[in-house]
C-alpha positions in Angstrom: -27.3 2.7 123.2 -30.6 3.6 121.6 -33.0 1.3 119.7 -34.3 3.5 116.9 -32.2 1.3 114.7 -34.5 -1.7 115.4 -37.3 -2.4 113.0 -39.6 -5.0 111.5 -38.3 -6.8 108.4 -41.2 -9.1 107.8 -43.3 -6.8 105.7 -45.2 -8.0 102.6 -42.6 -6.6 100.3 -39.7 -8.3 102.0 -41.4 -11.6 102.3 -41.9 -11.5 98.5 -38.2 -11.0 98.1 -37.5 -13.8 100.5 -39.2 -16.2 98.2 -36.1 -15.9 96.0 -33.8 -16.7 98.9 -32.6 -19.9 97.3 -31.0 -17.8 94.6 -28.5 -16.3 97.1 -25.8 -17.7 99.4 -27.3 -18.9 102.6 -24.6 -17.5 104.8 -25.5 -16.2 108.2 -24.8 -12.7 109.5 -21.2 -12.2 110.8 -21.1 -12.3 114.6 -18.5 -11.8 117.3 -17.7 -15.5 117.6 -16.5 -15.5 114.0 -13.4 -13.6 115.2 -10.7 -14.9 117.5 -9.1 -12.7 120.1 -6.2 -10.6 119.0 -3.2 -12.8 118.2 0.3 -12.3 119.5 1.4 -10.9 116.2 -1.3 -8.2 116.4 -0.4 -7.1 119.9 0.3 -3.3 120.0 4.0 -2.7 120.9 4.6 -2.3 124.6 1.6 -4.2 125.8 1.9 -7.5 127.4 -0.6 -10.4 127.4 -2.2 -9.2 130.6 -2.8 -5.7 129.3 -4.1 -7.1 126.1 -6.6 -9.3 127.8 -7.9 -6.5 130.0 -8.3 -4.1 127.1 -10.2 -6.8 125.0 -12.6 -7.3 127.9 -13.0 -3.6 128.5 -13.9 -3.1 124.8 -16.9 -5.4 125.2 -18.7 -2.4 126.8 -21.8 -1.1 125.0 -22.0 2.2 123.1 -24.5 4.1 121.0 -24.7 2.6 117.5 -21.8 0.4 118.7 -19.4 3.2 117.7 -16.8 2.1 120.3 -15.6 5.6 121.0 -12.7 4.8 123.3 -9.1 5.6 122.6 -6.2 4.4 124.7 -2.7 6.1 124.6 0.0 4.4 126.7 3.6 5.0 127.5 3.8 1.4 129.0 1.7 -1.6 129.8 0.5 -0.2 133.2 0.0 3.6 132.6 -2.6 4.7 130.1 -4.7 7.6 129.1 -8.4 7.1 128.1 -9.9 9.6 125.7 -12.8 9.8 123.3 -12.1 9.2 119.6 -13.4 12.2 117.7 -13.8 10.2 114.6 -16.5 8.2 116.3 -18.7 11.1 117.4 -22.5 11.2 116.8 -22.9 15.0 116.5 -26.6 14.8 115.6 -28.0 12.7 118.4 -25.1 13.3 120.9 -24.0 16.8 120.2 -22.3 17.4 123.6 -20.6 14.0 123.7 -22.5 12.9 126.8 -23.3 9.4 125.4 -19.6 8.9 124.4 -18.5 9.5 127.9 -21.2 7.2 129.3 -19.7 4.6 127.0 -16.2 5.3 128.3 -17.6 4.8 131.8 -18.9 1.4 130.8 -15.4 0.7 129.3 -13.9 1.7 132.7 -16.2 -0.6 134.6 -15.2 -3.6 132.5 -11.6 -2.7 132.8 -11.8 -2.4 136.5 -13.4 -5.9 136.8 -10.8 -7.4 134.4 -8.0 -5.8 136.4 -9.2 -7.1 139.8 -9.5 -10.6 138.3 -5.8 -10.3 137.6 -4.8 -9.0 141.0 -4.4 -5.4 139.8 -6.0 -2.2 141.3 -7.1 0.4 138.8 -6.5 4.0 139.8 -8.3 6.7 137.8 -7.9 10.5 137.6 -10.2 12.5 135.3 -9.9 16.1 134.2 -11.4 18.4 131.7 -14.9 18.6 130.3 -17.2 16.5 128.1 -15.5 18.4 125.1 -11.9 17.8 126.0 -11.7 15.4 128.9 -9.1 12.7 129.6 -8.8 9.9 132.2 -5.4 8.9 133.5 -5.2 5.2 134.4 -2.6 3.5 136.6 -2.6 -0.3 137.3 -0.7 -1.7 140.2 -0.4 -5.1 141.9 -2.5 -5.1 145.1 -4.7 -7.2 147.3 -8.1 -6.7 145.7 -11.4 -8.5 145.7 -12.1 -10.3 142.3 -14.4 -8.5 140.0 -17.3 -9.7 137.9 -16.0 -12.9 136.2 -14.6 -12.6 132.8 -17.2 -15.0 131.5 -20.0 -12.5 132.5 -18.1 -9.6 130.8 -18.1 -11.7 127.6 -21.7 -12.8 127.9 -23.4 -9.4 128.5 -25.3 -8.0 125.6 -28.2 -5.8 124.7 -31.3 -7.9 124.4 -34.1 -6.3 122.3 -36.5 -9.3 121.7 -38.3 -11.8 123.7 -38.7 -9.9 127.0 -41.4 -11.6 129.1 -44.2 -9.7 130.8 -43.3 -11.3 134.1 -42.8 -9.2 137.2 -39.2 -9.1 138.5 -38.9 -10.6 141.9 -38.2 -8.4 144.9 -35.0 -10.3 145.5 -33.8 -9.7 141.9 -34.6 -6.0 142.1 -32.6 -5.7 145.3 -29.7 -7.6 143.8 -29.7 -5.3 140.8 -29.9 -2.0 142.7 -27.8 -2.8 145.8 -25.2 -0.1 146.4 -25.8 1.7 143.0 -26.5 5.4 143.7 -29.0 7.2 141.5 -30.6 4.0 140.2 -34.3 3.0 140.7 -36.7 0.4 139.3 -40.1 1.2 137.8 -42.4 -1.8 137.6 -44.4 -2.5 134.5 -48.0 -1.5 134.8 -47.3 1.5 137.0 -48.2 5.1 135.9 -44.5 6.0 135.7 -43.8 2.9 133.4 -46.7 4.0 131.1 -45.2 7.5 131.0 -41.8 6.2 130.1 -43.1 3.9 127.5 -45.1 6.7 125.8 -42.1 9.0 125.9 -39.9 6.4 124.2 -42.4 5.7 121.5 -43.2 9.4 120.8 -39.5 10.5 120.9 -38.6 7.7 118.5 -41.2 8.8 116.0 -39.8 12.4 116.2 -36.2 11.2 115.8 -37.0 8.9 113.0 -38.6 11.8 111.1 -35.3 13.7 111.3 -33.4 13.1 108.1 -30.1 14.1 109.7 -30.5 11.6 112.5 -31.3 8.8 110.1 -28.4 9.7 107.8 -26.1 9.6 110.8 -27.5 6.2 111.8 -27.0 4.9 108.2 -23.3 5.4 108.5 -23.1 2.9 111.4 -25.2 0.1 109.9 -23.2 -2.5 108.0 -25.7 -4.6 106.1 -23.1 -6.8 104.2 -20.9 -9.3 105.9 -17.9 -7.9 104.0 -18.3 -4.4 105.4 -19.1 -5.7 108.9 -16.0 -7.9 108.9 -13.8 -5.0 107.7 -15.1 -2.5 110.2 -16.0 -4.7 113.3 -18.0 -1.9 114.8 -21.5 -0.5 114.2 -24.7 -2.4 113.8 -25.2 -5.6 111.9 -28.3 -7.6 111.0 -27.5 -10.0 113.8 -27.0 -7.3 116.4 -30.4 -5.8 115.4 -31.9 -9.3 115.8 -32.7 -9.7 112.1 -32.0 -13.3 111.5 -33.1 -16.2 109.2 -34.7 -15.2 105.9 -35.1 -11.6 107.0 -31.3 -11.4 107.7 -30.6 -12.8 104.2 -32.9 -10.3 102.6 -31.5 -7.2 104.3 -27.9 -8.3 103.7 -28.7 -8.8 100.0 -30.9 -5.9 99.2 -30.5 -3.1 101.9 -28.1 -0.2 101.6 -27.4 3.0 103.5 -30.2 4.7 101.4 -32.6 2.1 102.9 -32.2 3.6 106.3 -33.3 7.1 105.3 -36.5 5.8 103.6 -40.0 6.5 105.1 -40.7 2.7 105.2 -37.7 2.1 107.4 -38.8 4.8 109.9 -42.4 3.3 109.9 -41.1 -0.1 110.7 -38.9 1.2 113.4 -41.7 3.2 115.0 -44.0 0.1 115.0 -41.3 -2.1 116.5 -40.6 0.3 119.3 -44.3 0.6 120.0 -44.4 -3.2 120.4 -41.2 -3.3 122.5 -42.3 -0.8 125.1 -45.2 -3.0 126.0 -43.0 -5.9 126.8 -40.8 -6.7 129.8 -41.0 -6.4 133.6 -40.3 -2.7 133.9 -37.6 -0.1 133.7 -34.3 0.7 135.4 -33.4 4.4 135.6 -29.9 5.8 136.1 -29.9 9.4 137.1 -27.2 12.0 137.3 -25.8 12.8 140.8 -23.8 15.8 139.8 -25.3 16.9 136.5 -23.1 18.2 133.7 -19.8 17.1 135.2 -17.4 14.8 133.4 -16.8 12.7 136.6 -20.5 12.1 137.1 -21.0 11.2 133.5 -18.2 8.6 133.6 -19.6 7.3 136.9 -23.1 7.0 135.4 -21.6 4.8 132.7 -19.9 2.7 135.3 -23.2 2.4 137.3 -25.1 1.4 134.1 -22.6 -1.3 133.2 -22.6 -2.6 136.8 -26.4 -3.0 136.5 -26.1 -4.7 133.1 -23.5 -7.2 134.3 -25.6 -8.1 137.3 -28.6 -8.5 135.1 -26.7 -10.7 132.7 -25.6 -12.9 135.6 -29.3 -13.2 136.7 -30.5 -14.0 133.2 -32.3 -10.6 133.0 -32.4 -8.8 129.6 -31.4 -5.1 129.5 -32.4 -2.9 126.6 -31.3 0.8 126.7 -34.0 3.0 125.1 -32.5 6.5 125.3 -34.5 8.3 122.6 -36.4 10.5 125.1 -33.1 11.7 126.6 -31.9 12.8 123.2 -35.1 14.6 122.2 -37.1 17.5 123.7 -39.6 18.0 125.2 -39.3 14.5 126.6 -36.0 14.8 128.3 -37.1 17.8 130.4 -40.6 16.4 130.9 -39.4 13.0 132.2 -37.0 14.6 134.6 -39.8 16.7 136.0 -42.4 13.9 136.0 -40.1 11.3 137.7 -39.0 13.8 140.4 -35.3 13.5 140.3 -32.1 14.7 138.6 -31.5 14.5 134.9 -31.5 10.9 133.6 -28.6 9.3 131.9 -30.3 5.9 131.1 -33.7 4.4 130.5 -33.4 0.6 130.5 -36.2 -1.7 129.6 -35.7 -4.9 131.6 -37.3 -8.3 131.7 -36.8 -12.0 132.0 -36.2 -14.1 128.8 -36.7 -17.8 128.1 -33.0 -18.0 127.3 -30.3 -15.3 127.5 -28.9 -15.1 124.0 -25.3 -15.3 122.9 -23.5 -12.0 122.3 -23.2 -11.1 118.6 -22.2 -7.4 118.3 -18.7 -6.9 116.8 -15.7 -5.4 118.5 -12.5 -3.9 117.1 -9.2 -5.5 117.9 -7.1 -3.7 120.6 -4.6 -2.5 118.0 -7.3 -0.3 116.5 -7.9 1.7 119.7 -4.6 1.4 121.7 -1.8 3.7 120.5 1.7 4.0 122.0 2.2 7.5 123.6 
């Protein structure tokens, strides 16, 4: 859920290349709307239409680099096991798997909302550690309050650009934080906001200087439409907000090697420096019981609850987790902000218009396996 992958594409060299844009196909970057939901013929065996719809909605949860690390095993349509998919690990920036489990928490929050919208109660039991954990899920008919509407689950997205330097209203801050433990708001212009912004910028520069981190990132950026459509995960030009002529240029000329170049890192650093000066402030999500699997899952759920509320209010949310992945910033921020270890740093702000979701998602058959 980090943003080191964002960067400026309108440099002098790229604009020169863009002058030849008429020589190349003028297709747009592939986006989520280019794919229909899973057809009946693609339904995994043993899952009915209700289960399929719930899993599709759950899979709209965010994850670092959009790796979509969830794996569902199921004996039947209402009893499932949720695990991390080891093939989708990020061992360089997430060596202990904390961010994977945060993503699974967000997946669970979406699943719970989707279940309640269908008159089902989701029961969860988790066991193990970050290294070998598992969550057992049971769904049963019950009298439940509806969850966040399906339309909001579909509309929520990470918004990196266009955040306005307008103060969030007190009413909106209260609406975001109500009932969410371990969450707090830091207003733009405050000393803590300045401290967070500098930590994000400095940790990004350190991370972008690490060749292993950039090489790992390069494996999850799909520049071409063909690769993006085949994978339906990772980062695409559209999901990184590289559109128009810039999008055409990177789809045509960029490769995995481009990501490990010094110029890519410089553009990323400059973009993040610009971004941290925009928006109405920061939302923080802290650990309540640090280092436990249950708390990490719950933090992911709390984050997604905030993100869904923000989407409904038309407020952009941009996770910027680099300081939590790099020392000394992780320890320093925890001490400076006077609380437990942090799970999320979220830049938030109003936007002129909340944009359509574009990040790709794998079909259910790719992550749901009969037990």
